[in-house]
C-alpha positions as CSV (number, residue, x, y, z in Angstrom):
1,M,28.2,-7.7,15.9
2,L,26.9,-11.4,16.6
3,D,25.1,-12.9,13.2
4,I,21.4,-15.1,13.1
5,N,23.1,-17.9,12.8
6,Y,24.8,-17.3,17.4
7,I,21.2,-17.1,17.0
8,S,19.8,-19.8,16.3
9,N,22.4,-21.7,18.0
10,R,22.0,-20.7,20.4
11,L,18.2,-21.6,20.8
12,T,18.7,-24.7,19.5
13,Q,21.1,-25.6,22.9
14,L,18.8,-23.8,25.2
15,G,16.1,-26.1,23.8
16,F,14.1,-23.9,21.9
17,S,12.5,-23.9,18.7
18,T,14.4,-21.6,16.1
19,S,11.4,-21.5,14.3
20,V,10.0,-18.2,16.4
21,L,13.1,-16.5,14.2
22,K,11.0,-16.6,11.1
23,R,8.7,-14.4,12.1
24,Y,10.7,-11.6,12.5
25,D,11.4,-11.4,8.3
26,E,7.7,-10.8,7.7
27,T,7.0,-8.6,5.2
28,H,4.4,-6.1,7.5
29,R,8.6,-5.5,9.8
30,Y,9.9,-2.9,8.3
31,Y,11.7,-2.3,11.8
32,H,11.2,-4.4,13.9
33,T,13.1,-7.3,12.1
34,T,16.3,-9.9,12.6
35,E,18.2,-6.3,12.6
36,H,16.4,-5.0,15.0
37,L,17.1,-8.4,17.2
38,L,20.0,-9.0,16.5
39,D,21.1,-5.1,17.6
40,I,19.4,-6.2,20.6
41,V,21.5,-9.4,21.4
42,S,24.8,-8.0,20.8
43,Q,24.3,-4.9,22.9
44,L,23.1,-7.5,25.4
45,S,26.0,-9.6,25.2
46,K,28.7,-7.3,25.6
47,L,27.7,-6.4,29.4
48,D,28.8,-8.4,32.3
49,S,25.7,-9.6,32.8
50,F,24.5,-11.6,29.7
51,D,22.1,-14.8,30.2
52,D,20.2,-17.1,29.3
53,E,16.9,-15.0,30.2
54,L,18.3,-11.3,28.6
55,F,19.0,-13.8,25.4
56,L,15.5,-14.7,25.4
57,A,13.8,-12.2,26.5
58,A,15.3,-10.7,23.2
59,V,14.2,-13.5,20.4
60,Y,10.3,-13.9,21.8
61,H,10.0,-9.9,22.7
62,D,8.8,-8.4,19.5
63,A,8.1,-12.4,18.1
64,I,4.3,-11.5,17.7
65,Y,4.3,-7.8,16.5
66,N,1.0,-6.5,14.7
67,P,0.9,-2.9,14.2
68,Q,-2.5,-2.8,13.9
69,A,-2.7,-4.9,17.4
70,S,-2.6,-3.7,21.5
71,D,-1.2,-7.0,23.0
72,N,1.7,-8.0,21.2
73,E,3.9,-8.0,24.4
74,E,1.5,-10.0,25.7
75,K,0.9,-12.5,23.1
76,S,4.6,-12.8,22.5
77,A,5.3,-13.6,26.4
78,N,3.4,-16.3,26.2
79,L,4.2,-17.7,22.7
80,F,7.4,-17.7,25.1
81,L,5.9,-19.9,28.0
82,E,4.4,-22.2,25.0
83,E,7.6,-22.8,23.6
84,A,9.6,-23.3,26.9
85,K,7.8,-25.6,28.2
86,S,9.8,-28.6,27.3
87,S,13.2,-26.4,28.1
88,A,14.9,-27.1,31.0
89,L,14.0,-23.0,32.8
90,S,13.4,-22.9,36.0
91,K,9.9,-21.1,37.0
92,P,11.4,-18.4,38.5
93,Q,13.3,-18.0,35.2
94,K,10.6,-18.2,33.1
95,D,8.9,-16.3,34.9
96,A,11.6,-13.1,35.1
97,I,12.1,-13.3,30.8
98,Y,8.2,-12.9,30.5
99,Q,7.8,-9.8,32.8
100,L,11.1,-8.7,30.6
101,I,9.1,-8.8,27.6
102,I,5.9,-7.0,29.7
103,D,8.2,-4.8,30.8
104,T,8.3,-3.0,26.8
105,K,5.0,-2.5,26.3
106,T,5.4,1.0,28.5
107,H,8.9,0.7,28.6
108,Q,8.9,0.7,32.6
109,A,11.8,-1.4,33.9
110,S,10.4,-3.6,37.0
111,S,14.4,-4.5,37.9
112,D,17.9,-4.1,37.4
113,K,17.8,-6.4,35.0
114,S,14.9,-4.9,33.3
115,K,16.5,-1.8,32.8
116,L,19.2,-3.0,31.2
117,F,17.2,-5.1,28.4
118,V,14.7,-1.9,28.3
119,K,17.9,0.6,27.2
120,A,18.9,-1.9,24.7
121,D,15.8,-2.0,23.2
122,L,15.1,1.8,23.4
123,N,18.8,1.9,21.6
124,I,17.7,3.7,17.9
125,L,16.5,6.5,20.1
126,N,20.5,7.4,21.1
127,Q,21.8,7.4,16.9
128,P,22.3,9.8,14.7
129,L,19.6,12.1,13.1
130,S,21.0,10.2,10.1
131,K,20.0,6.6,11.6
132,L,16.8,8.5,13.5
133,I,15.1,9.2,10.4
134,E,15.5,6.3,8.9
135,Y,14.0,4.6,11.2
136,E,11.0,7.6,11.1
137,H,11.1,6.1,7.8
138,Q,10.5,2.2,8.6
139,I,7.6,3.2,11.7
140,F,6.3,4.9,9.2
141,K,5.7,1.8,6.7
142,E,4.7,-0.3,10.0
143,F,1.7,2.0,10.4
144,Q,1.4,3.1,6.6
145,F,-2.6,1.3,7.0
146,V,-2.8,4.8,8.9
147,D,-4.0,8.2,7.4
148,Y,-1.6,10.2,7.9
149,K,-3.8,13.8,9.5
150,V,-3.4,10.2,12.0
151,Y,-0.2,9.5,11.8
152,Q,1.5,13.1,12.4
153,P,0.4,13.7,15.2
154,K,0.1,10.6,17.0
155,R,4.1,9.7,16.0
156,I,4.5,13.3,17.1
157,E,3.3,12.6,20.3
158,V,4.8,9.0,21.5
159,L,7.6,10.8,20.6
160,K,8.0,13.5,22.1
161,G,7.1,11.3,25.3
162,L,10.6,9.7,24.8
163,N,12.5,13.0,24.1
164,S,13.4,12.7,28.0
165,N,16.7,14.0,27.2
166,G,16.6,16.7,24.3
167,K,18.2,14.1,21.8
168,L,14.4,13.7,19.6
169,D,14.2,17.6,18.7
170,A,16.0,16.6,15.2
171,L,13.8,14.2,15.1
172,I,10.3,15.7,15.9
173,E,10.7,19.0,13.3
174,Y,11.5,16.7,11.1
175,V,8.3,14.7,11.7
176,A,6.3,17.5,11.8
177,S,7.6,19.2,8.8
178,R,7.9,16.2,6.5
179,K,5.5,15.9,3.7
180,P,6.0,12.1,2.7
181,L,5.4,11.2,-1.0
182,I,2.0,8.8,-0.9
183,G,-0.2,7.2,-4.2
184,V,-3.7,6.1,-4.3
185,F,-4.4,3.0,-5.9
186,C,-8.1,3.6,-6.9
187,G,-10.5,0.4,-8.5
188,S,-13.3,-1.6,-8.0
189,F,-10.9,-4.3,-6.9
190,N,-13.5,-7.1,-6.9
191,P,-11.8,-8.8,-6.5
192,F,-8.1,-7.2,-5.6
193,H,-6.2,-10.3,-8.1
194,K,-2.7,-10.9,-8.4
195,G,-2.3,-8.5,-11.6
196,H,-3.3,-5.8,-9.5
197,Y,-1.3,-6.7,-6.5
198,N,1.7,-6.7,-9.1
199,I,0.7,-2.9,-9.7
200,L,0.7,-2.2,-5.8
201,T,4.7,-3.7,-5.8
202,K,5.7,-1.5,-8.6
203,A,4.2,1.7,-7.1
204,E,5.6,1.3,-3.2
205,R,9.1,1.1,-5.0
206,I,8.0,4.5,-6.4
207,F,6.2,5.2,-2.6
208,D,6.1,6.0,0.9
209,K,3.5,4.9,1.0
210,V,-0.1,3.7,-1.5
211,I,-3.6,3.6,-0.3
212,I,-5.8,1.2,-2.1
213,S,-8.8,2.7,-2.8
214,F,-11.7,1.0,-3.0
215,G,-14.3,2.4,-5.8
216,K,-18.0,2.0,-6.0
217,N,-18.2,1.6,-10.2
218,P,-21.6,2.4,-11.6
219,D,-21.1,0.3,-13.8
220,K,-19.5,-2.9,-12.4
221,P,-20.8,-4.8,-9.6
222,G,-20.4,-3.7,-6.0
223,R,-17.5,-5.7,-3.9
224,T,-18.2,-9.1,-3.5
225,W,-14.4,-11.2,-2.3
226,D,-12.9,-10.9,0.6
227,I,-9.6,-8.2,1.1
228,P,-7.2,-10.3,0.8
229,N,-4.9,-10.5,3.8
230,S,-1.7,-10.2,2.0
231,I,-2.7,-6.4,2.3
232,K,-4.7,-5.4,5.5
233,N,-1.3,-3.7,6.9
234,R,-1.8,-0.8,4.0
235,Q,-4.5,1.5,4.7
236,L,-7.9,0.3,2.4
237,T,-10.2,3.4,2.2
238,E,-13.6,3.3,0.2
239,Y,-15.0,6.1,-2.1
240,S,-17.6,6.8,-4.5
241,G,-18.9,9.0,-6.6
242,L,-16.5,11.2,-8.4
243,I,-12.5,10.5,-8.4
244,T,-11.4,13.6,-7.8
245,D,-14.4,14.2,-5.1
246,F,-12.7,11.7,-3.2
247,V,-9.0,13.0,-3.5
248,E,-9.8,16.0,-2.4
249,S,-10.8,15.0,0.5
250,L,-8.4,13.3,1.7
251,G,-7.0,16.8,2.4
252,Y,-2.9,16.0,1.4
253,D,-1.2,15.8,-2.4
254,V,-1.3,12.7,-3.0
255,V,-0.7,11.1,-7.1
256,V,-2.7,8.1,-8.4
257,V,-1.7,5.1,-8.9
258,K,-3.8,3.6,-12.4
259,G,-2.7,-0.1,-13.6
260,L,-2.1,-0.7,-17.3
261,R,-2.2,-4.2,-18.7
262,N,-2.5,-3.6,-22.2
263,S,-2.4,-0.7,-24.5
264,T,-6.6,-0.4,-24.7
265,D,-6.6,0.4,-20.6
266,F,-3.6,2.4,-21.8
267,Q,-6.4,4.4,-24.5
268,F,-9.1,4.1,-22.1
269,E,-7.2,6.2,-18.9
270,Q,-6.1,8.3,-21.2
271,N,-9.1,9.3,-22.3
272,Q,-10.4,8.9,-18.8
273,Y,-7.9,11.1,-17.1
274,R,-9.4,14.0,-20.1
275,Y,-12.6,14.4,-17.9
276,I,-10.6,14.5,-15.1
277,Q,-7.8,17.0,-15.4
278,E,-11.0,19.1,-16.4
279,L,-12.5,18.5,-13.3
280,M,-9.1,18.6,-11.3
281,P,-7.1,21.0,-13.2
282,K,-4.1,19.8,-10.8
283,I,-4.2,15.9,-10.3
284,K,-1.8,14.3,-10.9
285,I,-1.7,10.8,-12.0
286,I,0.7,8.5,-12.8
287,N,0.3,4.6,-15.0
288,I,1.6,1.3,-14.2
289,F,2.3,-1.3,-17.0
290,C,1.8,-4.4,-15.1
291,D,4.5,-8.0,-16.1
292,K,3.7,-9.7,-19.1
293,E,2.4,-12.7,-16.9
294,F,-0.6,-10.6,-15.5
295,E,-1.7,-9.4,-18.1
296,H,-4.7,-11.2,-19.1
297,I,-6.0,-11.6,-15.1
298,S,-9.0,-9.7,-14.5
299,S,-11.3,-8.8,-12.0
300,S,-14.9,-9.9,-14.7
301,G,-12.1,-13.3,-15.4
302,I,-12.0,-14.6,-12.5
303,R,-15.5,-13.9,-11.3
304,T,-16.4,-15.8,-14.7
305,L,-13.6,-18.8,-13.5
306,E,-15.3,-19.0,-10.4
307,K,-18.5,-19.9,-11.6
308,F,-16.6,-24.1,-12.9
309,D,-13.7,-22.9,-9.5
310,K,-10.5,-22.2,-11.8
311,H,-10.3,-19.5,-9.9
312,K,-8.2,-19.7,-6.8
313,S,-5.0,-19.5,-9.0
314,Y,-5.3,-15.9,-9.3
315,L,-6.1,-14.7,-5.8
316,L,-4.0,-13.7,-3.3
317,D,-3.9,-14.8,0.1
């Protein structure tokens, strides 16, 4: 299989910057990654018709990927045109590459070359079930911002639309019956800081998905800080009132995640747990301690430091 150095060297030879490759390492990507890019280029390289057009279409087709947007293909194609301005490509070549990228939006081929490209892009759908399940988990992570009650039927609908030969029947059945392990990280998060993020990343190693829920605490000021960009790819919710009512309103099983900085936090949460348990005996709660370097960070401390402009190092981007 080809490696990233092959792609990088060929881009340079064609007069393109290799910076586009860094986009495939963005943290919100789980399937549309460098591995996916390498797979497509590797498939296309085995064709007698493999040329610069197919190569560049592969490199740029997922260059811009935001699962919350509906115009990724258009933006990726326009990025290609922008970065192709100083290349030696002819206008017909640029137009052809642009169209190849656009065709991946619907996977409806507009030419014979496009058929080859679309087939390579959808190669994952012809893999064994074990690989398809891995693919499903990756897509699930990319779309973790969607509530599972919405994601599951929409995902089944998409897979049925791609299931022309019946090869996805087992995957569709898997998605229909799957019950992912979902955590709910609750707090006032005013602001959501690096200590919270430390807890979140630990929880995400345990759960298939972690919902971040901003609760309104009557003993604390309302949320006045913006949500960091670095967590906007997760499912973000808000609630007021009792956490037990919120958990019940979700309509599916979850585990509540509570972050702890020290033994004082533990004692407080232990006392709160007794009340919660009486209100909802079947509730599941997991406590996660933050790493030592974050145990002194608190939202109230950051709000104090803000008055002296000394708070920024504790915040997320």
